[in-house]
C-alpha positions in Angstrom: 13.6 -6.3 -31.3 15.8 -6.6 -28.1 15.3 -3.0 -27.2 11.5 -3.2 -27.7 11.3 -6.3 -25.5 13.5 -4.7 -22.8 11.3 -1.6 -22.9 8.2 -3.5 -22.4 9.8 -5.5 -19.6 11.0 -2.4 -17.8 7.7 -0.7 -18.2 5.9 -3.7 -16.8 8.3 -3.8 -13.8 7.9 -0.1 -13.2 4.1 -0.2 -13.3 4.0 -3.3 -11.1 6.2 -1.6 -8.5 4.1 1.5 -8.6 0.9 -0.4 -8.0 2.5 -2.5 -5.3 3.7 0.6 -3.4 0.4 2.4 -3.8 -1.5 -0.7 -2.7 0.7 -1.0 0.4 0.3 2.6 1.3 -3.4 2.4 0.8 -3.8 -0.6 3.1 -1.7 1.0 5.8 -3.6 4.3 5.5 -6.9 2.4 5.5 -6.1 0.7 8.8 -4.8 3.9 10.3 -7.8 5.9 9.3 -10.2 3.2 10.5 -8.6 3.1 14.0 -8.5 7.0 14.1 -12.2 7.2 13.1 -13.2 4.6 15.7 -11.4 6.6 18.4 -12.9 9.9 17.2 -16.5 8.9 16.9 -16.8 5.6 18.7 -18.7 7.1 21.6 -21.5 8.4 19.3 -24.7 6.4 19.8 -25.5 5.7 16.2 -21.9 5.1 15.2 -20.6 1.6 14.4 -17.7 -0.2 12.7 -19.3 -0.3 9.3 -19.7 3.5 9.2 -16.0 3.8 10.4 -14.9 1.6 7.5 -16.9 3.6 5.0 -15.4 6.9 6.3 -11.9 5.4 6.1 -12.4 4.1 2.6 -13.8 7.4 1.3 -10.6 9.2 2.4 -8.1 6.8 0.8 -8.2 8.1 -2.8 -7.5 11.7 -1.6 -4.6 10.5 0.5 -3.2 8.5 -2.4 -3.5 11.5 -4.6 -1.5 13.6 -2.1 1.3 11.1 -1.6 1.5 9.8 -5.2 4.9 11.6 -5.9 6.6 9.9 -3.0 4.9 6.6 -3.9 6.4 6.9 -7.4 9.8 7.7 -6.0 9.9 4.5 -3.9 8.4 2.5 -6.8 11.1 3.7 -9.2 13.9 3.0 -6.6 12.4 -0.5 -6.0 12.2 -1.3 -9.8 15.6 0.0 -10.7 17.4 -1.5 -7.7 15.8 -4.9 -8.6 17.0 -4.6 -12.2 20.5 -3.6 -11.0 20.8 -6.4 -8.5 19.9 -9.0 -11.1 22.5 -7.6 -13.5 19.8 -7.0 -16.1 20.9 -3.4 -16.6 24.5 -4.5 -17.0 23.5 -6.8 -19.8 21.5 -4.0 -21.4 24.5 -1.7 -21.3 26.7 -4.5 -22.8 24.4 -4.7 -25.8 24.9 -0.9 -26.4 21.6 0.3 -25.0 22.1 3.7 -23.3 20.8 4.7 -19.9 18.3 7.0 -21.5 16.9 4.2 -23.6 16.1 1.9 -20.7 14.8 4.8 -18.6 12.4 5.9 -21.3 9.8 3.2 -20.4 9.9 4.3 -16.7 9.3 7.9 -17.8 6.4 6.8 -20.0 4.8 4.9 -17.1 5.3 8.0 -14.8 3.8 10.2 -17.5 0.7 8.0 -17.9 0.2 7.7 -14.1 0.5 11.5 -13.9 -2.2 12.0 -16.5 -4.4 9.5 -14.8 -3.9 11.2 -11.4 -4.7 14.6 -12.8 -7.7 13.9 -14.9 -9.3 10.9 -13.1 -7.9 10.2 -9.6 -8.0 13.8 -8.3 -11.6 14.5 -9.4 -12.7 11.2 -7.9 -10.8 11.9 -4.7 -12.4 15.3 -4.3 -15.9 13.9 -4.9 -15.4 11.1 -2.4 -13.9 13.5 0.2 -17.1 15.6 -0.1 -19.2 12.5 0.5 -17.0 11.7 3.5 -17.5 15.2 4.9 -21.2 14.9 4.4 -21.4 11.5 6.2 -19.0 12.7 9.0 -21.1 15.8 9.6 -23.6 13.7 11.5 -21.0 12.7 14.1 -18.5 15.6 14.1 -18.7 18.2 16.7 -15.2 19.6 16.5 -14.0 22.4 14.3 -13.1 21.4 10.8 -9.9 21.9 8.9 -11.3 24.4 6.3 -13.7 26.8 8.0 -15.5 29.7 6.4 -17.2 32.9 7.6 -19.3 35.1 5.3 -22.2 37.6 5.6 -25.2 37.6 3.3 -28.4 39.6 2.9 -32.0 39.0 1.9 -35.4 40.7 1.9 -36.0 39.3 5.3 -32.8 40.6 6.8 -29.1 39.7 6.8 -27.3 36.8 8.3 -23.8 35.6 9.2 -22.8 32.0 8.4 -20.0 30.0 9.9 -19.1 26.5 8.6 -16.6 24.2 10.2 -15.9 22.9 6.7 -17.1 24.0 3.3 -17.1 22.4 -0.2 -17.0 25.4 -2.5 -17.6 23.3 -5.7 -20.8 21.7 -4.6 -21.7 24.5 -2.2 -22.2 22.2 0.8 -21.4 23.4 4.3 -20.7 21.2 7.3 -21.0 22.1 11.0 -23.1 25.2 10.2 -24.0 28.1 12.6 -26.1 31.0 11.3 -26.8 34.2 13.2 -30.0 35.7 11.7 -31.0 39.4 11.9 -34.2 41.2 11.0 -34.4 44.0 8.4 -33.6 46.5 11.1 -30.4 44.6 12.0 -31.7 43.3 15.3 -30.7 39.8 16.3 -33.5 37.4 15.7 -32.3 33.9 16.2 -29.3 31.5 16.0 -29.5 28.3 14.0 -27.1 25.4 14.1 -27.2 22.5 11.7 -25.1 19.4 10.8 -24.9 20.4 7.2 -26.5 22.8 4.6 -26.8 22.9 0.8 -27.5 25.8 -1.5 -30.1 26.0 -4.2 -32.4 28.6 -5.9 -31.3 31.6 -3.8 -31.5 29.9 -0.4 -29.6 27.7 2.0 -31.3 24.6 3.4 -30.0 23.8 6.8 -30.5 20.1 7.7 -31.0 18.6 11.1 -31.2 22.1 12.6 -31.6 23.5 16.1 -33.3 26.9 16.5 -32.4 29.2 19.4 -34.1 32.6 19.9 -34.5 35.1 22.7 -38.2 34.7 23.0 -38.7 30.9 22.4 -37.4 27.6 23.7 -34.8 25.6 21.8 -36.4 23.8 19.0 -35.1 21.0 16.8 -36.3 21.0 13.2 -35.6 18.8 10.2 -34.9 21.7 7.8 -34.5 25.5 8.1 -34.7 27.7 5.0 -32.3 30.7 5.0 -32.7 33.1 2.0 -29.6 34.7 0.5 -29.0 37.5 -2.1 -25.8 35.8 -3.2 -25.6 33.6 -6.3 -23.6 30.5 -6.7 -20.5 32.2 -8.2 -20.4 34.8 -5.4 -20.7 32.1 -2.7 -17.9 30.1 -4.3 -15.7 33.2 -4.3 -16.5 33.7 -0.6 -15.7 30.2 0.6 -13.5 28.8 -2.2 -10.4 26.7 -1.4 -8.2 25.6 -4.3 -8.1 21.9 -3.3 -11.9 21.6 -3.6 -11.8 22.1 -7.4 -10.7 19.7 -10.1 -8.7 20.3 -13.2 -12.1 20.3 -15.1 -13.7 23.0 -13.0 -10.8 25.3 -12.1 -10.6 27.1 -15.5 -14.2 28.4 -15.3 -13.8 29.4 -11.7 -10.6 31.2 -12.4 -12.3 33.1 -15.2 -15.2 34.1 -13.0 -13.0 35.1 -10.1 -10.9 37.2 -12.4 -13.9 39.1 -13.7 -15.0 39.7 -10.1 -11.6 41.2 -9.3 -10.6 38.4 -6.9 -7.0 37.2 -6.2 -6.7 34.1 -8.4 -3.0 33.3 -7.8 -3.7 30.3 -5.6 -6.2 28.9 -8.0 -3.9 29.3 -11.0 -1.1 27.7 -9.1 -3.3 24.7 -8.2 -4.5 24.3 -11.8 -1.0 24.3 -13.3 0.4 22.1 -10.5 -2.2 19.6 -11.6 -1.2 19.9 -15.2 2.5 19.5 -14.2 1.8 16.3 -12.2 3.1 14.0 -15.1 6.3 16.0 -15.2 6.6 15.9 -11.4 6.3 12.1 -11.4 9.0 11.9 -14.1 11.2 14.1 -11.9 10.8 11.5 -9.1 11.9 8.8 -11.5 14.9 10.9 -12.5 15.9 11.3 -8.8 15.5 7.5 -8.3 17.6 6.8 -11.3 20.5 8.9 -10.1 20.9 6.7 -7.0 19.8 3.3 -8.2 21.7 2.5 -11.4 25.2 1.7 -10.1 24.5 -0.5 -7.1 25.9 -3.6 -8.6 29.3 -2.1 -9.2 29.7 0.2 -6.2 27.5 -1.1 -3.4 26.2 1.2 -0.6 22.6 0.3 -1.3 21.1 1.7 1.9 23.1 4.9 1.7 22.1 5.6 -1.9 18.5 4.8 -1.3 18.5 7.2 1.7 20.1 9.8 -0.7 17.2 9.3 -3.1 14.6 9.7 -0.3 16.3 12.9 0.9 16.4 14.1 -2.7 12.7 13.5 -3.1 12.0 15.2 0.2 14.1 18.3 -0.8 12.1 18.5 -4.1 8.9 18.4 -2.1 10.1 21.2 0.2 11.2 23.2 -2.8 7.8 22.7 -4.4 6.1 23.9 -1.2 8.3 27.0 -0.8 7.9 28.0 -4.5 4.2 27.2 -4.3 3.8 29.6 -1.3 5.7 32.3 -3.3 3.4 31.7 -6.3 0.2 31.6 -4.3 1.0 34.9 -2.7 1.9 36.5 -6.1 5.6 37.0 -5.3 6.5 35.0 -8.4 4.3 34.0 -11.3 2.1 31.1 -10.2 2.5 29.3 -13.5 6.3 29.5 -13.1 5.9 28.3 -9.5 3.9 25.3 -10.6 6.3 24.1 -13.3 9.7 25.2 -12.1 10.4 22.5 -9.4 9.9 19.6 -11.9 12.0 21.3 -14.6 14.8 22.0 -12.1 14.7 18.4 -10.8 14.8 16.9 -14.3 17.6 19.2 -15.3 19.8 18.4 -12.3 19.0 14.7 -12.5 19.8 14.5 -16.1 23.1 16.3 -15.6 24.0 13.9 -12.8 23.2 10.9 -15.0 25.2 12.3 -17.9 28.2 12.6 -15.5 27.7 9.1 -13.9 26.9 7.2 -17.0 28.7 9.0 -19.8 31.6 10.6 -17.9 
């Protein structure tokens, strides 16, 4: 009975700390994004504070998804330090409850948050980021972070498309420039558009400007550009792993594999998403190694900094191994799961030494 009550109490404290840290980061990120957006687009004629707030809000889920491991590290340190300072863990030890028993609820909370992040938060974040890119295309003039170049053909001639930013899952391009050629490969016209979407064997360029050698510049609402590429071929041409969700990656990996494309980065991303619960548990393990003995040995600030450094080193290790896996130097599945397993192994060894001698 006591163990069950304590487990529920620790789980509640851990979940509360995690939500508090995430909410704090979200508020700070929202304010920062709002100010940045105002500074970037405030001089546009149709831009206003409400649009800036909308763009900032749409970005927050993606940012939370990216920083969730560090948020959980800080949340675990906060919860465990609080339990240690109030001597609650000392009492738990005195009743014969082992460190693994009162860490189990924290691991369960981390696992549940990881599942939620993988199967709900990440897909929602990607969808909202796509909506933000679409809304931002009206005001953006600078080059995007994820550009794409590709050549396509049609019965009317070939064309070369450049997109400042591309969403490979929904096949939407932002900041589009198209160089259109006739069947004899002679340059015909240049078309720029704020954004374009694909459907039924053609691109529809929206809010387009047409420039040709024998006519004046013309602004048109839509410009239809035929293509001989289908949706799967286009996704292969412009795909970036972080534009796919855990639900859509398997089908894309299978299609890309049949087409003979390099799928290492996409396999790495898929398994990294599946490993997210284990990665959050690893962060809890790192927090536990530096948070459970404060009441007896002091040095709170030093040990908290040690935990932060440990989490950062795990992040660096994950990035390095991820680069190796994405480039095929090591197996991408191993690269996705190895950092979490290593962190849990070393953390567990440290706790065995600290707690059980």
